C-alpha positions as CSV (number, residue, x, y, z in Angstrom):
1,M,14.8,-10.2,-5.8
2,D,16.9,-12.5,-3.6
3,F,15.5,-13.3,-0.2
4,G,17.9,-16.2,0.5
5,N,18.5,-14.9,4.0
6,K,14.7,-15.1,4.6
7,S,14.1,-11.4,5.3
8,F,12.7,-8.5,3.3
9,Y,13.9,-4.9,3.7
10,I,14.0,-2.5,0.8
11,V,14.2,1.3,1.4
12,A,13.2,3.9,-1.1
13,E,13.4,7.6,-0.6
14,T,11.9,10.7,-2.3
15,E,12.5,14.3,-1.4
16,R,10.1,14.2,1.5
17,L,9.4,10.5,2.2
18,V,10.9,7.2,3.1
19,V,9.1,4.0,1.9
20,R,10.1,0.9,3.7
21,P,8.8,-2.2,5.5
22,L,7.6,-1.6,9.1
23,I,10.0,-2.7,11.8
24,K,9.2,-3.4,15.5
25,A,10.7,0.0,16.6
26,D,7.9,1.7,14.6
27,Y,5.2,0.6,17.0
28,N,4.7,3.8,19.0
29,N,4.9,6.0,15.9
30,W,2.5,3.7,14.0
31,L,0.0,3.5,16.9
32,S,0.1,7.2,17.5
33,E,-0.7,8.1,13.9
34,C,-3.4,5.4,13.6
35,E,-5.0,6.8,16.8
36,S,-4.8,10.4,15.3
37,R,-7.0,9.6,12.3
38,L,-10.0,11.7,11.9
39,P,-13.5,10.1,11.7
40,S,-14.1,8.4,8.3
41,Q,-14.3,11.0,5.5
42,H,-16.0,8.6,3.0
43,Q,-17.0,5.0,2.5
44,Y,-13.5,3.8,1.7
45,D,-11.7,5.7,4.5
46,E,-11.2,3.5,7.6
47,G,-11.1,6.7,9.7
48,S,-10.5,6.5,13.5
49,S,-10.8,3.1,15.0
50,D,-10.4,1.3,18.3
51,M,-6.7,0.4,18.6
52,S,-6.8,-1.0,22.1
53,E,-6.1,-4.6,20.9
54,R,-3.1,-3.4,18.8
55,T,-0.5,-4.2,21.4
56,V,3.3,-4.5,21.0
57,E,2.9,-8.2,20.7
58,W,0.2,-7.9,18.1
59,F,2.4,-5.5,16.1
60,S,5.3,-7.9,16.4
61,D,3.1,-10.6,14.9
62,F,1.9,-8.2,12.2
63,I,5.6,-7.4,11.2
64,N,6.4,-11.1,11.2
65,Y,3.4,-11.8,9.0
66,H,4.5,-9.1,6.5
67,Q,8.0,-10.7,6.4
68,E,6.5,-14.2,5.7
69,L,4.3,-12.8,2.9
70,A,7.4,-11.2,1.3
71,V,9.7,-14.1,1.6
72,N,7.0,-16.3,0.0
73,D,6.4,-13.7,-2.8
74,K,2.8,-13.3,-1.8
75,A,2.8,-9.6,-0.9
76,Y,5.2,-6.8,-0.1
77,I,4.0,-4.3,2.5
78,F,5.6,-0.9,3.0
79,G,5.1,1.9,5.5
80,V,5.3,5.5,4.3
81,F,7.2,7.9,6.6
82,R,7.8,11.6,6.5
83,K,11.6,12.3,6.4
84,E,11.5,15.5,8.4
85,D,10.1,13.9,11.6
86,G,9.7,10.2,10.9
87,K,5.9,10.3,11.2
88,H,4.1,7.2,9.8
89,L,1.8,8.5,7.1
90,G,0.3,5.4,5.7
91,M,0.9,2.1,3.9
92,I,1.5,0.7,0.4
93,D,1.3,-2.9,-0.6
94,F,1.9,-5.1,-3.6
95,S,0.3,-8.5,-4.0
96,T,1.6,-11.0,-6.4
97,I,-1.1,-12.1,-8.8
98,E,1.0,-14.2,-11.2
99,R,4.7,-14.6,-11.8
100,D,6.1,-16.9,-14.6
101,V,5.7,-15.1,-18.0
102,F,3.4,-12.4,-16.5
103,Q,5.2,-10.8,-13.6
104,W,1.9,-9.3,-12.6
105,G,1.0,-7.6,-9.3
106,K,-1.6,-5.5,-7.6
107,I,-1.1,-2.3,-5.6
108,G,-3.0,-1.0,-2.6
109,Y,-2.4,2.3,-0.9
110,S,-3.7,4.4,2.0
111,I,-2.6,7.5,3.7
112,H,-4.0,8.4,7.2
113,N,-6.7,10.9,6.6
114,H,-5.2,13.6,8.8
115,H,-2.3,13.7,6.3
116,W,-4.4,14.0,3.2
117,N,-4.0,16.9,0.7
118,N,-0.3,17.2,1.0
119,G,0.7,15.1,-2.0
120,Y,2.1,12.3,0.1
121,G,0.0,9.6,-1.6
122,K,1.2,10.5,-5.1
123,E,4.8,10.9,-4.1
124,A,4.9,7.6,-2.2
125,V,3.0,5.5,-4.8
126,K,5.1,6.9,-7.6
127,E,8.3,5.8,-5.8
128,A,6.8,2.4,-4.7
129,I,5.9,1.5,-8.3
130,K,9.6,2.1,-9.2
131,V,10.5,-0.4,-6.4
132,A,7.9,-2.9,-7.7
133,F,9.4,-2.8,-11.2
134,N,13.1,-2.4,-10.3
135,E,13.5,-4.4,-7.1
136,L,10.5,-6.8,-7.0
137,G,10.6,-7.8,-10.6
138,F,7.0,-7.0,-11.6
139,H,6.2,-6.0,-15.2
140,R,2.6,-5.1,-14.7
141,I,1.0,-3.4,-11.7
142,E,-2.8,-3.0,-11.4
143,A,-5.0,-1.0,-9.1
144,H,-8.5,-2.4,-8.5
145,I,-10.6,0.5,-7.5
146,N,-14.3,0.8,-6.6
147,V,-16.2,2.7,-9.3
148,D,-17.2,5.4,-6.9
149,N,-13.8,5.9,-5.1
150,G,-12.9,9.2,-6.6
151,P,-9.8,9.9,-4.5
152,S,-8.2,6.5,-5.4
153,I,-9.0,7.0,-9.1
154,K,-7.4,10.5,-9.0
155,L,-4.3,9.1,-7.3
156,A,-3.9,6.2,-9.8
157,E,-4.2,8.7,-12.7
158,S,-1.8,11.1,-11.1
159,V,1.0,8.5,-11.0
160,G,0.5,7.6,-14.7
161,M,-1.7,4.5,-14.3
162,E,-4.0,4.0,-17.3
163,F,-7.7,3.0,-17.2
164,E,-8.1,-0.4,-18.8
165,C,-11.6,-1.8,-18.0
166,I,-14.4,-2.4,-15.6
167,R,-14.5,-5.9,-14.1
168,K,-18.1,-6.6,-13.3
169,G,-18.9,-8.3,-10.0
170,F,-15.2,-8.5,-9.3
171,I,-14.9,-8.3,-5.5
172,F,-17.3,-9.4,-2.7
173,E,-17.7,-6.5,-0.3
174,F,-20.5,-4.7,1.5
175,G,-22.5,-7.9,1.2
176,E,-22.5,-8.0,-2.6
177,W,-20.3,-8.5,-5.6
178,T,-19.1,-5.1,-6.7
179,D,-17.6,-3.8,-9.9
180,N,-14.0,-2.5,-10.0
181,L,-12.2,-0.2,-12.3
182,I,-8.8,-1.6,-13.4
183,Y,-6.0,0.8,-13.8
184,F,-2.5,-0.4,-14.8
185,K,1.1,0.5,-15.4
186,N,3.7,-1.6,-17.1
187,S,7.5,-1.5,-16.6
188,T,8.1,-0.7,-20.3
């Protein structure tokens, strides 16, 4: 992991997908796919939302912020794209929890709900975890999942993440401290 030139751009490919940071040229594709989302399918699905304030300028700042996070080893944010037509399918991110002797990070993932049930999440997350270990230098990746988020639990398990524990009152959301399931995968 050498960002001496102060930019971050890693590309990973699977049979059907490309996983890479967003670039400014992705704006129209990203916006179109965000606007195509179906209404929320469950509590943890953002669903359709008002994108009127997501201008080209906003997106440019968004991309610059992603770069800043990566260069400072805070987070690495990837777009997921379908190879056949370049459609933006969703996002995967890794947040650095601790480096030093730990090399410990957290993964987050989302696929636009109108692209669900095609195996894109599993395929993208599996490849992104390889990037986290081989390119970003993490040894341990955790997923912090709400106890009632069945689709996220299923995805974590499908890519070989193991259940470790329940962290009680771990995240403040929905106006209260909520429990999270911790799933993990190590590089060895």
